[in-house]
C-alpha positions in Angstrom: -13.9 257.6 12.4 -15.6 255.1 14.7 -16.4 251.4 14.7 -19.1 250.8 12.2 -19.9 251.2 8.6 -20.0 254.7 7.2 -20.7 255.7 3.6 -18.1 257.9 1.8 -18.7 260.6 -0.9 -17.5 258.2 -3.6 -20.1 255.6 -2.7 -17.7 253.3 -0.9 -17.8 252.4 2.8 -15.4 252.5 5.6 -15.4 250.8 9.0 -15.0 247.2 10.2 -15.8 245.7 6.8 -12.5 247.1 5.6 -10.6 246.5 8.8 -11.0 250.2 9.8 -11.5 250.3 13.6 -11.0 254.0 13.8 -8.3 256.1 15.4 -7.2 256.2 19.0 -8.7 259.1 20.9 -5.4 259.4 22.9 -2.6 258.7 20.4 -4.5 259.6 17.2 -3.1 256.5 15.5 -5.1 253.7 13.9 -6.6 251.3 16.5 -5.9 248.3 14.3 -2.1 249.0 14.2 -2.0 249.1 18.0 -4.0 245.9 18.3 -1.8 244.0 15.8 1.3 245.2 17.7 0.0 243.8 21.0 -2.0 240.7 19.9 1.0 238.4 19.3 2.0 238.8 23.0 -1.4 237.9 24.3 -1.7 235.1 21.9 1.6 233.6 23.0 0.8 234.0 26.6 -2.7 232.5 26.2 -1.4 229.6 24.1 1.3 228.7 26.5 -1.1 229.0 29.4 -3.6 226.6 27.8 -0.9 224.1 27.0 0.5 224.2 30.5 -3.0 224.0 31.9 -3.8 220.9 29.9 -0.4 219.3 30.7 -1.2 219.8 34.4 -4.9 219.0 34.4 -5.3 216.0 32.2 -2.7 213.6 33.8 -3.8 214.5 37.3 -7.5 214.2 36.4 -7.1 210.9 34.7 -5.0 209.5 37.5 -7.6 210.7 40.1 -10.3 209.0 38.1 -8.4 205.7 37.9 -7.3 205.7 41.5 -10.5 206.9 43.3 -10.2 207.5 47.0 -6.5 206.9 47.2 -3.8 209.2 48.5 -3.0 210.2 45.0 -6.6 211.1 44.4 -6.8 213.1 47.6 -3.6 215.0 46.6 -4.9 215.7 43.1 -8.3 217.0 44.4 -6.5 219.2 46.9 -4.3 220.6 44.2 -7.3 221.3 42.0 -9.0 223.2 44.8 -5.8 225.1 45.4 -5.6 226.2 41.7 -9.3 227.3 41.8 -9.0 229.2 45.1 -5.7 231.0 44.7 -6.1 234.3 42.8 -3.8 234.7 39.9 -2.6 238.2 40.9 -1.6 237.0 44.3 0.3 233.9 43.0 2.1 236.0 40.4 3.1 238.6 43.0 4.4 235.9 45.3 6.4 234.3 42.5 8.1 237.6 41.9 8.6 238.6 45.6 9.9 235.4 47.3 12.5 234.4 44.7 13.9 237.9 44.7 14.1 237.9 48.5 15.5 234.3 48.9 17.7 233.9 45.8 18.0 237.4 44.4 16.2 236.3 41.2 13.9 238.6 39.2 12.0 237.5 36.1 12.9 239.4 32.9 10.9 242.6 32.6 12.1 243.8 29.2 10.0 242.2 26.4 12.0 240.2 23.9 10.3 239.2 20.6 10.1 235.6 19.8 11.8 236.1 16.4 14.8 237.9 17.9 15.6 235.6 20.9 13.4 232.5 21.3 15.1 231.3 24.5 14.9 234.8 26.1 11.3 235.1 25.1 10.5 231.7 26.6 12.2 232.6 29.8 10.1 235.7 30.1 6.8 233.9 29.3 7.2 230.7 31.2 6.3 232.0 34.7 3.3 234.1 33.6 2.1 231.2 31.5 2.4 228.8 34.5 0.3 231.3 36.6 -2.3 231.4 33.9 -2.2 227.7 33.3 -2.8 226.9 37.0 -5.9 229.1 37.0 -7.2 227.1 34.0 -6.2 223.7 35.3 -8.2 223.6 38.5 -11.7 223.2 37.0 -10.4 221.0 34.2 -8.9 218.6 36.7 -12.2 218.2 38.5 -14.2 217.7 35.3 -11.7 215.2 33.9 -11.8 213.2 37.1 -15.6 213.3 37.1 -16.0 212.2 33.5 -13.4 209.4 33.9 -15.3 208.0 36.9 -18.6 208.2 34.9 -17.1 206.6 31.7 -15.3 203.8 33.7 -18.7 202.6 35.0 -20.1 202.1 31.5 -20.9 198.7 30.2 -18.6 198.9 27.2 -15.7 199.5 29.6 -16.6 196.4 31.6 -16.7 194.5 28.4 -13.2 195.8 27.5 -11.9 194.6 30.8 -13.6 191.3 30.4 -11.9 190.8 27.0 -8.5 191.0 28.8 -7.4 194.3 27.3 -4.5 196.0 28.9 -5.2 199.0 31.2 -3.4 201.4 28.8 -5.6 200.3 25.9 -8.8 200.5 27.9 -8.0 204.0 29.3 -6.6 205.7 26.2 -8.6 204.1 23.5 -12.0 203.6 25.1 -12.4 205.7 28.3 -10.3 208.9 27.7 -11.7 209.6 24.2 -15.3 209.8 25.5 -14.3 211.5 28.7 -12.7 214.4 26.8 -15.8 215.6 25.2 -17.0 217.8 28.1 -13.3 218.8 28.7 -13.1 220.2 25.1 -16.2 222.2 25.8 -14.6 223.7 28.8 -11.5 224.6 26.9 -13.7 226.7 24.6 -14.8 228.7 27.6 -11.3 229.3 28.7 -11.0 232.2 26.3 -12.9 234.4 28.7 -10.6 233.3 31.5 -7.6 234.0 29.4 -8.8 237.5 28.5 -9.5 238.3 32.2 -6.3 236.7 33.3 -4.0 238.5 30.8 -5.2 241.9 32.0 -3.8 241.2 35.5 -0.8 239.0 34.5 0.5 241.3 31.9 0.3 244.2 34.3 2.3 242.2 37.0 4.9 240.8 34.6 5.2 243.9 32.4 4.1 242.1 29.2 3.0 244.6 26.4 -0.1 242.6 25.4 -3.8 243.2 24.8 -4.6 243.1 28.5 -2.2 246.0 29.3 -3.5 247.8 26.2 -7.2 247.5 27.3 -6.3 248.5 30.9 -4.4 251.6 29.8 -7.2 252.5 27.4 -9.8 252.2 30.1 -7.7 254.5 32.4 -7.4 257.1 29.6 -11.0 256.6 28.4 -9.8 255.7 24.9 -13.1 254.1 23.9 -12.1 253.3 20.4 -9.3 251.0 21.5 -11.6 249.3 24.1 -14.3 248.7 21.5 -11.9 247.5 18.9 -10.1 245.1 21.3 -13.4 243.6 22.5 -14.5 243.2 18.8 -11.3 241.2 18.1 -11.8 239.1 21.2 -15.4 238.4 20.2 -14.3 237.2 16.7 -11.7 235.0 18.3 -14.3 233.5 20.6 -16.5 232.6 17.6 -13.6 231.1 15.7 -12.4 229.0 18.7 -15.9 227.7 19.3 -16.1 226.7 15.6 -12.9 224.7 16.0 -14.3 223.0 19.1 -17.5 222.1 17.3 -15.5 220.5 14.5 -13.4 218.6 17.1 -16.5 216.9 18.4 -16.7 214.9 15.2 -13.3 213.4 15.8 -14.0 212.5 19.5 -17.6 211.3 19.0 -18.2 209.1 15.9 -21.9 209.6 16.3 -21.4 213.2 15.2 -21.0 213.7 11.4 -20.6 217.0 9.5 -21.9 217.0 6.0 
């Protein structure tokens, strides 16, 4: 069996329409079973990475936009360049090597499911998620700062200041909501970065996720697993972009879905 739609003798079909992604060429087991066993790990890593990336990028980007050309702005821009320039595989390796040399600490390497031990699972995922989040945060910080600077120069923001509104109200209610529209678009493109980042990060931190599955399948030339995994990621990309398109209607009142 291969990915596709194939007619059977009884007139029915098999293939992706029925969730049949074929069998692994190496293990001779269903591809879908292997993907479902690894997908929660990658999903948790990607979700934590995106959350950490947003928690880092949005406050720094907003502050840099509000305090242009101050020391805080310079530090925020320098940190954004650092996040963009530093490779994830190097940062992950250094995080493992130096704490083990200086303090004798090694991150957990045995995977613990979230259901069995949430605390142990979080301890295993927090460092890889921070590495992934920093890779995602650099570009988001720069775009957030740029959009805040652009929005703060608009006439309706000057009107809000002239009315005597507090800075918190002007920033959160008027400026930030409009500045987030391009940021949300960038978050939709993060899926490609997450896919590429998990391949390296899961290998470094011994996480049994989709990235490690695809890497091992490429080494063993197990094309059914590679094709099935890429198909799942493609469906995920379409679904995430749909959610982002629906989010535009909340951020921009001019957009209405009927």
